[in-house]
Short mmCIF file of the C-alpha atoms (twelve columns), coordinates in Angstrom:
data_MODEL
# 
_entry.id   MODEL 
# 
loop_
_atom_site.group_PDB 
_atom_site.id 
_atom_site.type_symbol 
_atom_site.label_atom_id 
_atom_site.label_alt_id 
_atom_site.label_comp_id 
_atom_site.label_asym_id 
_atom_site.label_seq_id 
_atom_site.Cartn_x 
_atom_site.Cartn_y 
_atom_site.Cartn_z 
_atom_site.pdbx_PDB_model_num 
ATOM 1   C CA . MET A 1   -33.078 -40.739 16.597  1 
ATOM 2   C CA . LEU A 2   -33.371 -41.582 12.816  1 
ATOM 3   C CA . LEU A 3   -30.278 -41.314 10.148  1 
ATOM 4   C CA . ILE A 4   -32.395 -40.013 6.955   1 
ATOM 5   C CA . ASN A 5   -30.104 -40.025 3.699   1 
ATOM 6   C CA . ASN A 6   -30.804 -38.898 0.512   1 
ATOM 7   C CA . GLN A 7   -32.616 -41.963 -1.261  1 
ATOM 8   C CA . GLU A 8   -34.505 -42.089 2.103   1 
ATOM 9   C CA . VAL A 9   -35.734 -37.743 1.551   1 
ATOM 10  C CA . GLU A 10  -36.861 -38.573 -2.245  1 
ATOM 11  C CA . GLN A 11  -38.983 -41.041 -1.198  1 
ATOM 12  C CA . LEU A 12  -40.522 -39.247 1.266   1 
ATOM 13  C CA . PHE A 13  -40.952 -35.615 0.048   1 
ATOM 14  C CA . ASP A 14  -41.360 -34.083 -3.494  1 
ATOM 15  C CA . MET A 15  -41.425 -30.730 -4.720  1 
ATOM 16  C CA . LYS A 16  -45.352 -30.112 -4.166  1 
ATOM 17  C CA . SER A 17  -45.324 -31.143 -0.365  1 
ATOM 18  C CA . CYS A 18  -42.127 -29.262 -0.551  1 
ATOM 19  C CA . ILE A 19  -43.967 -25.284 -0.838  1 
ATOM 20  C CA . GLU A 20  -47.065 -26.346 1.026   1 
ATOM 21  C CA . ALA A 21  -44.580 -27.057 3.680   1 
ATOM 22  C CA . LEU A 22  -42.568 -23.483 2.923   1 
ATOM 23  C CA . GLU A 23  -46.037 -21.539 2.532   1 
ATOM 24  C CA . THR A 24  -47.150 -22.874 5.868   1 
ATOM 25  C CA . GLY A 25  -43.992 -21.945 7.705   1 
ATOM 26  C CA . TYR A 26  -44.464 -18.315 6.238   1 
ATOM 27  C CA . GLU A 27  -48.108 -18.465 7.526   1 
ATOM 28  C CA . ASP A 28  -46.501 -19.438 11.228  1 
ATOM 29  C CA . LEU A 29  -43.726 -16.656 10.684  1 
ATOM 30  C CA . LEU A 30  -46.479 -13.990 10.426  1 
ATOM 31  C CA . LYS A 31  -48.730 -15.663 13.541  1 
ATOM 32  C CA . GLY A 32  -45.252 -15.757 15.734  1 
ATOM 33  C CA . ASP A 33  -45.478 -19.636 15.723  1 
ATOM 34  C CA . ALA A 34  -42.546 -20.401 14.133  1 
ATOM 35  C CA . VAL A 35  -39.085 -18.523 13.974  1 
ATOM 36  C CA . TYR A 36  -35.390 -18.361 12.123  1 
ATOM 37  C CA . ARG A 37  -32.063 -16.888 12.364  1 
ATOM 38  C CA . PRO A 38  -30.279 -16.088 9.042   1 
ATOM 39  C CA . ARG A 39  -26.965 -18.213 7.467   1 
ATOM 40  C CA . LEU A 40  -24.141 -16.962 9.826   1 
ATOM 41  C CA . ASP A 41  -21.342 -18.361 8.225   1 
ATOM 42  C CA . VAL A 42  -16.919 -19.049 9.550   1 
ATOM 43  C CA . TRP A 43  -13.751 -18.490 7.682   1 
ATOM 44  C CA . MET A 44  -10.794 -20.359 8.216   1 
ATOM 45  C CA . PRO A 45  -7.701  -20.612 6.013   1 
ATOM 46  C CA . CYS A 46  -7.458  -24.538 4.847   1 
ATOM 47  C CA . GLU A 47  -3.906  -26.343 2.908   1 
ATOM 48  C CA . ARG A 48  -4.817  -25.093 -0.373  1 
ATOM 49  C CA . PRO A 49  -3.220  -22.435 -1.405  1 
ATOM 50  C CA . ASP A 50  -6.287  -20.938 -3.215  1 
ATOM 51  C CA . GLY A 51  -9.076  -21.674 -1.145  1 
ATOM 52  C CA . TYR A 52  -10.714 -21.336 2.782   1 
ATOM 53  C CA . PHE A 53  -12.040 -23.748 5.192   1 
ATOM 54  C CA . ARG A 54  -16.444 -22.550 5.309   1 
ATOM 55  C CA . TRP A 55  -17.840 -23.169 7.851   1 
ATOM 56  C CA . GLY A 56  -22.378 -22.127 7.587   1 
ATOM 57  C CA . THR A 57  -24.997 -22.790 10.115  1 
ATOM 58  C CA . MET A 58  -29.027 -21.295 9.696   1 
ATOM 59  C CA . GLU A 59  -31.513 -22.360 12.470  1 
ATOM 60  C CA . GLY A 60  -35.408 -22.929 12.504  1 
ATOM 61  C CA . ALA A 61  -38.054 -23.662 14.919  1 
ATOM 62  C CA . SER A 62  -41.739 -24.428 14.770  1 
ATOM 63  C CA . ARG A 63  -44.430 -24.406 17.463  1 
ATOM 64  C CA . LYS A 64  -46.982 -26.228 14.820  1 
ATOM 65  C CA . ILE A 65  -44.393 -29.219 13.973  1 
ATOM 66  C CA . GLY A 66  -42.979 -29.176 17.148  1 
ATOM 67  C CA . VAL A 67  -39.472 -29.258 16.131  1 
ATOM 68  C CA . PHE A 68  -36.244 -27.084 16.171  1 
ATOM 69  C CA . ALA A 69  -33.814 -27.718 13.189  1 
ATOM 70  C CA . ILE A 70  -30.039 -26.446 12.308  1 
ATOM 71  C CA . ARG A 71  -28.362 -26.596 9.286   1 
ATOM 72  C CA . MET A 72  -24.713 -27.361 9.198   1 
ATOM 73  C CA . LYS A 73  -22.374 -27.222 6.225   1 
ATOM 74  C CA . SER A 74  -18.920 -28.044 5.929   1 
ATOM 75  C CA . ASP A 75  -17.266 -26.574 2.505   1 
ATOM 76  C CA . ILE A 76  -13.756 -26.236 1.110   1 
ATOM 77  C CA . VAL A 77  -14.226 -23.554 -1.488  1 
ATOM 78  C CA . TYR A 78  -11.655 -21.776 -3.761  1 
ATOM 79  C CA . TRP A 79  -12.581 -19.588 -7.157  1 
ATOM 80  C CA . PRO A 80  -10.159 -21.398 -10.187 1 
ATOM 81  C CA . ASP A 81  -11.044 -18.177 -12.284 1 
ATOM 82  C CA . GLY A 82  -12.116 -15.615 -9.714  1 
ATOM 83  C CA . LYS A 83  -15.204 -15.905 -11.249 1 
ATOM 84  C CA . THR A 84  -17.173 -18.605 -10.578 1 
ATOM 85  C CA . GLU A 85  -17.109 -20.392 -6.425  1 
ATOM 86  C CA . GLU A 86  -16.298 -24.243 -6.556  1 
ATOM 87  C CA . LYS A 87  -16.594 -26.081 -3.273  1 
ATOM 88  C CA . TYR A 88  -16.535 -29.505 -1.685  1 
ATOM 89  C CA . CYS A 89  -15.712 -31.777 1.778   1 
ATOM 90  C CA . MET A 90  -12.766 -33.495 1.691   1 
ATOM 91  C CA . ARG A 91  -12.207 -34.520 -2.597  1 
ATOM 92  C CA . PRO A 92  -13.891 -32.687 -5.141  1 
ATOM 93  C CA . GLY A 93  -17.253 -33.989 -5.993  1 
ATOM 94  C CA . THR A 94  -18.389 -35.201 -2.331  1 
ATOM 95  C CA . TRP A 95  -20.075 -32.571 0.180   1 
ATOM 96  C CA . CYS A 96  -20.823 -32.461 3.618   1 
ATOM 97  C CA . GLY A 97  -24.213 -30.728 4.502   1 
ATOM 98  C CA . LEU A 98  -26.459 -32.366 7.715   1 
ATOM 99  C CA . ILE A 99  -29.854 -30.801 9.272   1 
ATOM 100 C CA . MET A 100 -30.383 -31.558 13.146  1 
ATOM 101 C CA . VAL A 101 -33.675 -31.489 14.700  1 
ATOM 102 C CA . PHE A 102 -34.350 -31.648 17.777  1 
ATOM 103 C CA . SER A 103 -38.099 -31.737 20.207  1 
ATOM 104 C CA . VAL A 104 -38.978 -28.260 21.374  1 
ATOM 105 C CA . ARG A 105 -41.073 -29.934 23.525  1 
ATOM 106 C CA . ASN A 106 -38.445 -31.731 25.756  1 
ATOM 107 C CA . GLY A 107 -35.792 -31.149 24.030  1 
ATOM 108 C CA . GLU A 108 -34.645 -34.703 22.218  1 
ATOM 109 C CA . PRO A 109 -32.501 -35.184 19.382  1 
ATOM 110 C CA . LEU A 110 -35.274 -36.697 16.671  1 
ATOM 111 C CA . ALA A 111 -32.781 -37.159 13.379  1 
ATOM 112 C CA . ILE A 112 -29.731 -35.982 11.603  1 
ATOM 113 C CA . VAL A 113 -30.417 -35.614 8.103   1 
ATOM 114 C CA . ASN A 114 -28.795 -36.060 4.927   1 
ATOM 115 C CA . ASP A 115 -29.265 -32.026 3.386   1 
ATOM 116 C CA . GLY A 116 -27.536 -32.905 -0.462  1 
ATOM 117 C CA . LEU A 117 -31.653 -33.397 -1.747  1 
ATOM 118 C CA . LEU A 118 -33.558 -31.254 0.862   1 
ATOM 119 C CA . GLN A 119 -31.872 -28.263 0.681   1 
ATOM 120 C CA . HIS A 120 -31.921 -27.800 -3.720  1 
ATOM 121 C CA . MET A 121 -35.439 -29.081 -2.720  1 
ATOM 122 C CA . ARG A 122 -35.661 -25.846 -0.378  1 
ATOM 123 C CA . VAL A 123 -33.539 -23.406 -2.614  1 
ATOM 124 C CA . GLY A 124 -36.214 -24.317 -5.348  1 
ATOM 125 C CA . GLY A 125 -38.890 -24.588 -3.547  1 
ATOM 126 C CA . CYS A 126 -38.587 -20.864 -2.351  1 
ATOM 127 C CA . ALA A 127 -38.255 -19.538 -6.306  1 
ATOM 128 C CA . GLY A 128 -41.814 -22.182 -6.741  1 
ATOM 129 C CA . LEU A 129 -43.031 -19.785 -3.609  1 
ATOM 130 C CA . GLY A 130 -42.288 -16.882 -5.945  1 
ATOM 131 C CA . ALA A 131 -43.854 -17.289 -8.848  1 
ATOM 132 C CA . ARG A 132 -46.402 -18.759 -7.582  1 
ATOM 133 C CA . TYR A 133 -47.182 -15.144 -5.527  1 
ATOM 134 C CA . LEU A 134 -45.504 -12.971 -8.761  1 
ATOM 135 C CA . ALA A 135 -45.194 -14.678 -12.126 1 
ATOM 136 C CA . ARG A 136 -48.134 -13.340 -14.797 1 
ATOM 137 C CA . SER A 137 -50.528 -16.688 -13.732 1 
ATOM 138 C CA . ASP A 138 -50.188 -17.574 -17.984 1 
ATOM 139 C CA . ALA A 139 -46.397 -17.508 -17.128 1 
ATOM 140 C CA . SER A 140 -45.544 -20.966 -19.623 1 
ATOM 141 C CA . VAL A 141 -41.988 -19.755 -20.898 1 
ATOM 142 C CA . VAL A 142 -38.649 -20.423 -18.640 1 
ATOM 143 C CA . GLY A 143 -35.490 -18.508 -19.785 1 
ATOM 144 C CA . MET A 144 -32.304 -20.315 -17.303 1 
ATOM 145 C CA . PHE A 145 -29.335 -19.342 -16.885 1 
ATOM 146 C CA . GLY A 146 -27.177 -22.387 -15.448 1 
ATOM 147 C CA . ALA A 147 -27.288 -26.404 -15.700 1 
ATOM 148 C CA . GLY A 148 -26.706 -27.505 -12.020 1 
ATOM 149 C CA . GLY A 149 -28.424 -28.765 -9.163  1 
ATOM 150 C CA . MET A 150 -30.188 -25.587 -8.332  1 
ATOM 151 C CA . ALA A 151 -30.854 -24.880 -11.835 1 
ATOM 152 C CA . ARG A 152 -32.924 -28.581 -11.807 1 
ATOM 153 C CA . SER A 153 -34.523 -27.967 -8.582  1 
ATOM 154 C CA . TYR A 154 -36.040 -24.010 -9.509  1 
ATOM 155 C CA . LEU A 155 -37.848 -25.581 -12.688 1 
ATOM 156 C CA . GLU A 156 -39.225 -27.975 -11.120 1 
ATOM 157 C CA . GLY A 157 -40.917 -25.224 -8.186  1 
ATOM 158 C CA . PHE A 158 -41.637 -23.067 -11.408 1 
ATOM 159 C CA . HIS A 159 -43.535 -27.109 -12.812 1 
ATOM 160 C CA . GLU A 160 -45.452 -27.087 -9.205  1 
ATOM 161 C CA . VAL A 161 -46.823 -23.470 -9.526  1 
ATOM 162 C CA . ARG A 162 -47.353 -22.908 -13.409 1 
ATOM 163 C CA . LYS A 163 -48.291 -24.709 -16.543 1 
ATOM 164 C CA . LEU A 164 -45.196 -24.721 -17.916 1 
ATOM 165 C CA . LYS A 165 -44.715 -25.244 -21.723 1 
ATOM 166 C CA . LYS A 166 -41.357 -23.957 -23.229 1 
ATOM 167 C CA . VAL A 167 -37.691 -23.503 -21.307 1 
ATOM 168 C CA . LYS A 168 -34.478 -22.088 -22.684 1 
ATOM 169 C CA . VAL A 169 -31.396 -22.986 -20.456 1 
ATOM 170 C CA . TYR A 170 -28.408 -21.452 -21.062 1 
ATOM 171 C CA . SER A 171 -24.911 -22.417 -19.693 1 
ATOM 172 C CA . PRO A 172 -20.993 -21.378 -21.196 1 
ATOM 173 C CA . THR A 173 -20.486 -25.441 -21.475 1 
ATOM 174 C CA . LYS A 174 -22.535 -26.613 -24.304 1 
ATOM 175 C CA . ALA A 175 -22.088 -30.114 -22.863 1 
ATOM 176 C CA . HIS A 176 -23.806 -29.312 -19.219 1 
ATOM 177 C CA . ARG A 177 -26.879 -27.002 -21.299 1 
ATOM 178 C CA . GLU A 178 -27.432 -29.992 -23.916 1 
ATOM 179 C CA . ALA A 179 -27.352 -32.631 -20.650 1 
ATOM 180 C CA . TYR A 180 -29.719 -30.457 -18.459 1 
ATOM 181 C CA . ALA A 181 -31.844 -29.751 -21.637 1 
ATOM 182 C CA . ALA A 182 -32.125 -34.276 -21.820 1 
ATOM 183 C CA . GLU A 183 -32.657 -34.268 -18.372 1 
ATOM 184 C CA . MET A 184 -35.540 -32.361 -17.540 1 
ATOM 185 C CA . SER A 185 -37.550 -32.279 -20.795 1 
ATOM 186 C CA . ALA A 186 -37.694 -36.777 -20.323 1 
ATOM 187 C CA . LYS A 187 -38.378 -35.620 -16.194 1 
ATOM 188 C CA . LEU A 188 -41.078 -33.018 -16.569 1 
ATOM 189 C CA . GLY A 189 -42.574 -33.815 -20.275 1 
ATOM 190 C CA . LEU A 190 -41.772 -30.474 -21.731 1 
ATOM 191 C CA . SER A 191 -39.860 -29.209 -24.276 1 
ATOM 192 C CA . VAL A 192 -36.367 -27.700 -23.220 1 
ATOM 193 C CA . GLU A 193 -34.266 -26.450 -25.468 1 
ATOM 194 C CA . ALA A 194 -30.497 -25.751 -25.067 1 
ATOM 195 C CA . VAL A 195 -29.653 -22.004 -26.511 1 
ATOM 196 C CA . GLU A 196 -26.407 -20.454 -28.221 1 
ATOM 197 C CA . THR A 197 -26.720 -17.170 -26.174 1 
ATOM 198 C CA . PRO A 198 -27.886 -15.453 -22.816 1 
ATOM 199 C CA . GLU A 199 -29.750 -13.147 -24.772 1 
ATOM 200 C CA . ALA A 200 -31.985 -16.532 -26.506 1 
ATOM 201 C CA . ALA A 201 -32.195 -17.519 -23.376 1 
ATOM 202 C CA . VAL A 202 -34.049 -13.965 -22.175 1 
ATOM 203 C CA . ARG A 203 -36.410 -13.059 -25.496 1 
ATOM 204 C CA . GLY A 204 -39.461 -14.277 -24.652 1 
ATOM 205 C CA . SER A 205 -39.181 -15.718 -21.321 1 
ATOM 206 C CA . HIS A 206 -42.184 -15.165 -18.965 1 
ATOM 207 C CA . ILE A 207 -40.378 -16.683 -16.250 1 
ATOM 208 C CA . VAL A 208 -35.969 -15.513 -16.534 1 
ATOM 209 C CA . ALA A 209 -34.170 -17.469 -13.663 1 
ATOM 210 C CA . ALA A 210 -30.307 -17.552 -12.671 1 
ATOM 211 C CA . CYS A 211 -28.957 -20.869 -11.029 1 
ATOM 212 C CA . THR A 212 -25.576 -20.774 -11.279 1 
ATOM 213 C CA . ASP A 213 -21.815 -20.535 -9.222  1 
ATOM 214 C CA . SER A 214 -20.745 -17.066 -10.712 1 
ATOM 215 C CA . THR A 215 -19.251 -14.276 -8.622  1 
ATOM 216 C CA . ARG A 216 -20.175 -12.386 -11.215 1 
ATOM 217 C CA . VAL A 217 -23.574 -10.552 -13.076 1 
ATOM 218 C CA . VAL A 218 -25.298 -13.065 -15.544 1 
ATOM 219 C CA . PHE A 219 -27.551 -11.358 -17.422 1 
ATOM 220 C CA . ASP A 220 -28.179 -6.822  -17.005 1 
ATOM 221 C CA . GLU A 221 -29.613 -6.011  -20.018 1 
ATOM 222 C CA . PRO A 222 -33.810 -5.135  -19.480 1 
ATOM 223 C CA . GLU A 223 -33.694 -4.391  -23.485 1 
ATOM 224 C CA . TRP A 224 -33.995 -8.524  -23.721 1 
ATOM 225 C CA . LEU A 225 -36.593 -8.989  -21.122 1 
ATOM 226 C CA . GLU A 226 -40.435 -9.976  -22.310 1 
ATOM 227 C CA . GLU A 227 -43.427 -7.027  -21.092 1 
ATOM 228 C CA . GLY A 228 -44.510 -8.760  -17.698 1 
ATOM 229 C CA . SER A 229 -41.552 -11.213 -16.827 1 
ATOM 230 C CA . HIS A 230 -41.153 -12.534 -13.906 1 
ATOM 231 C CA . ILE A 231 -37.118 -12.848 -12.964 1 
ATOM 232 C CA . THR A 232 -35.539 -14.531 -9.705  1 
ATOM 233 C CA . CYS A 233 -31.804 -16.003 -8.993  1 
ATOM 234 C CA . VAL A 234 -30.163 -17.516 -6.208  1 
ATOM 235 C CA . ARG A 235 -27.387 -16.007 -5.617  1 
ATOM 236 C CA . ALA A 236 -27.044 -11.819 -5.098  1 
ATOM 237 C CA . CYS A 237 -24.919 -10.885 -7.914  1 
ATOM 238 C CA . GLU A 238 -26.419 -12.725 -10.747 1 
ATOM 239 C CA . ILE A 239 -28.598 -9.940  -11.747 1 
ATOM 240 C CA . GLY A 240 -26.981 -6.739  -12.708 1 
ATOM 241 C CA . PRO A 241 -28.323 -3.117  -11.263 1 
ATOM 242 C CA . LYS A 242 -29.570 -2.257  -14.350 1 
ATOM 243 C CA . VAL A 243 -32.400 -5.064  -15.521 1 
ATOM 244 C CA . VAL A 244 -33.148 -4.526  -11.058 1 
ATOM 245 C CA . LYS A 245 -33.444 -1.007  -11.859 1 
ATOM 246 C CA . ARG A 246 -35.872 -1.427  -14.115 1 
ATOM 247 C CA . CYS A 247 -37.936 -4.006  -12.504 1 
ATOM 248 C CA . ASP A 248 -41.706 -2.695  -11.386 1 
ATOM 249 C CA . LEU A 249 -41.438 -5.007  -7.678  1 
ATOM 250 C CA . SER A 250 -38.239 -6.351  -5.861  1 
ATOM 251 C CA . VAL A 251 -38.878 -8.749  -3.706  1 
ATOM 252 C CA . LYS A 252 -36.500 -10.730 -1.925  1 
ATOM 253 C CA . LEU A 253 -38.349 -13.914 0.284   1 
ATOM 254 C CA . GLY A 254 -36.482 -13.428 3.221   1 
ATOM 255 C CA . ARG A 255 -33.465 -11.722 5.653   1 
ATOM 256 C CA . ASN A 256 -31.065 -14.346 3.969   1 
ATOM 257 C CA . THR A 257 -28.227 -13.339 7.017   1 
ATOM 258 C CA . VAL A 258 -27.840 -10.771 9.539   1 
ATOM 259 C CA . GLU A 259 -27.873 -7.634  9.041   1 
ATOM 260 C CA . THR A 260 -26.875 -5.849  11.886  1 
ATOM 261 C CA . MET A 261 -22.882 -6.580  12.054  1 
ATOM 262 C CA . ASP A 262 -20.910 -6.747  15.389  1 
ATOM 263 C CA . GLU A 263 -17.343 -6.179  15.455  1 
ATOM 264 C CA . GLY A 264 -15.151 -8.725  13.523  1 
ATOM 265 C CA . MET A 265 -17.869 -9.597  11.362  1 
ATOM 266 C CA . VAL A 266 -17.486 -9.053  7.113   1 
ATOM 267 C CA . ARG A 267 -20.024 -9.638  4.370   1 
ATOM 268 C CA . LEU A 268 -18.940 -11.790 2.282   1 
ATOM 269 C CA . HIS A 269 -21.008 -13.796 -1.234  1 
ATOM 270 C CA . GLY A 270 -24.306 -11.936 0.309   1 
ATOM 271 C CA . ASN A 271 -23.730 -14.144 3.517   1 
ATOM 272 C CA . VAL A 272 -22.666 -12.527 7.143   1 
ATOM 273 C CA . GLY A 273 -19.615 -14.395 8.810   1 
ATOM 274 C CA . TYR A 274 -16.602 -14.014 11.114  1 
ATOM 275 C CA . VAL A 275 -13.266 -14.973 8.816   1 
ATOM 276 C CA . ALA A 276 -9.580  -15.875 10.492  1 
ATOM 277 C CA . GLY A 277 -6.604  -15.629 8.665   1 
ATOM 278 C CA . GLN A 278 -3.790  -12.623 7.649   1 
ATOM 279 C CA . ALA A 279 -4.341  -10.009 5.089   1 
ATOM 280 C CA . GLU A 280 -2.385  -12.030 2.238   1 
ATOM 281 C CA . GLU A 281 -4.652  -15.037 2.833   1 
ATOM 282 C CA . ARG A 282 -8.141  -12.781 3.271   1 
ATOM 283 C CA . ALA A 283 -6.890  -11.674 -0.114  1 
ATOM 284 C CA . ARG A 284 -8.008  -15.059 -1.690  1 
ATOM 285 C CA . ILE A 285 -11.695 -14.527 -1.323  1 
ATOM 286 C CA . PRO A 286 -12.819 -12.651 -4.017  1 
ATOM 287 C CA . ASN A 287 -15.771 -10.198 -3.493  1 
ATOM 288 C CA . PRO A 288 -18.576 -10.268 -5.903  1 
ATOM 289 C CA . GLU A 289 -19.153 -7.307  -7.659  1 
ATOM 290 C CA . VAL A 290 -22.462 -6.220  -6.956  1 
ATOM 291 C CA . ASP A 291 -24.765 -7.453  -4.107  1 
ATOM 292 C CA . ASN A 292 -28.335 -6.677  -4.561  1 
ATOM 293 C CA . TYR A 293 -29.624 -7.140  -1.754  1 
ATOM 294 C CA . ARG A 294 -27.918 -4.530  0.748   1 
ATOM 295 C CA . GLY A 295 -30.057 -1.451  1.129   1 
ATOM 296 C CA . GLY A 296 -33.376 -1.090  0.753   1 
ATOM 297 C CA . PHE A 297 -34.492 -1.575  -2.343  1 
ATOM 298 C CA . PHE A 298 -36.076 -5.051  -1.896  1 
ATOM 299 C CA . LYS A 299 -39.069 -5.623  -0.171  1 
ATOM 300 C CA . TYR A 300 -39.541 -8.705  1.713   1 
ATOM 301 C CA . PHE A 301 -42.226 -11.842 1.188   1 
ATOM 302 C CA . MET A 302 -44.068 -11.799 4.576   1 
ATOM 303 C CA . ASP A 303 -45.136 -7.937  4.233   1 
ATOM 304 C CA . LEU A 304 -46.460 -9.184  0.503   1 
ATOM 305 C CA . LYS A 305 -48.003 -12.786 2.132   1 
ATOM 306 C CA . ALA A 306 -49.221 -10.091 4.915   1 
ATOM 307 C CA . GLY A 307 -50.729 -7.367  2.382   1 
ATOM 308 C CA . LYS A 308 -48.477 -4.597  3.799   1 
ATOM 309 C CA . ILE A 309 -47.081 -3.967  0.372   1 
ATOM 310 C CA . PRO A 310 -48.911 -4.808  -2.938  1 
ATOM 311 C CA . GLY A 311 -48.222 -7.407  -5.332  1 
ATOM 312 C CA . ARG A 312 -48.390 -8.255  -8.920  1 
ATOM 313 C CA . THR A 313 -51.020 -5.935  -10.295 1 
ATOM 314 C CA . ASN A 314 -51.177 -6.237  -13.915 1 
ATOM 315 C CA . SER A 315 -49.531 -8.318  -16.651 1 
ATOM 316 C CA . ARG A 316 -47.367 -5.964  -17.936 1 
ATOM 317 C CA . GLN A 317 -45.087 -5.341  -14.676 1 
ATOM 318 C CA . ILE A 318 -41.868 -6.840  -14.270 1 
# 
């Protein structure tokens, strides 16, 4: 069995390969040759008086590749101001996420993979896949909310599928947005500008992405949007309801969580889970103010790829 760390993942896998693997995976799902189980969480009170232990898993299998994989992550989560979510394993600044891979042909355990880099690439690759199908073909300007790891991966995904010329990044922390601008300019050879306001990030952008740790809406001003823009986000709460209603077509990549609720299950932060603890302990967990993925407003990418629903039909659609 192989043990694969983040450095080896970086040497073996790039964003182009990631997007193509995701494309193949969705094609296999359509053909019935792949299957997945959406994320499910288990919550338990921990030693932090303001936090919770959260165990999250998600799984998938592919006939073509001949493997089954389960992603597991162990987090201590807390909300320092009720508006953002922070997490760590053991101590702040360290994390624990692993992917175990098995053969579906004979059941053999094949590998344990550190998911630190791979998880960011997967999520950023999904954003790139969404832009490939739904952003204007001439989209060249990105407005980015957030300056962390997901904001980096999202931009790499967009860069892989569109000929970008300019990026505007907004984070409430000036040092973070300036560091992001310097790093991504050098890495991708793009003009990346740190801007002072959310409005400056959105106006004139062909692709608008929210990649934050916020449990609150970060953008709900449809009047800022460029005609024909493509909007995407990491968390279901980041984009406000007025912007969502302004969209001509809204698509999510898949069933990101279990949709049939069993007894004892609750929906928290866009995911379904089982929560232990007394009422005063459970009250530590702030629920996001909106959850855009509830209800039937969003269509599924699988239906778009299968031709069951139309995608972008003109350059003016949002």
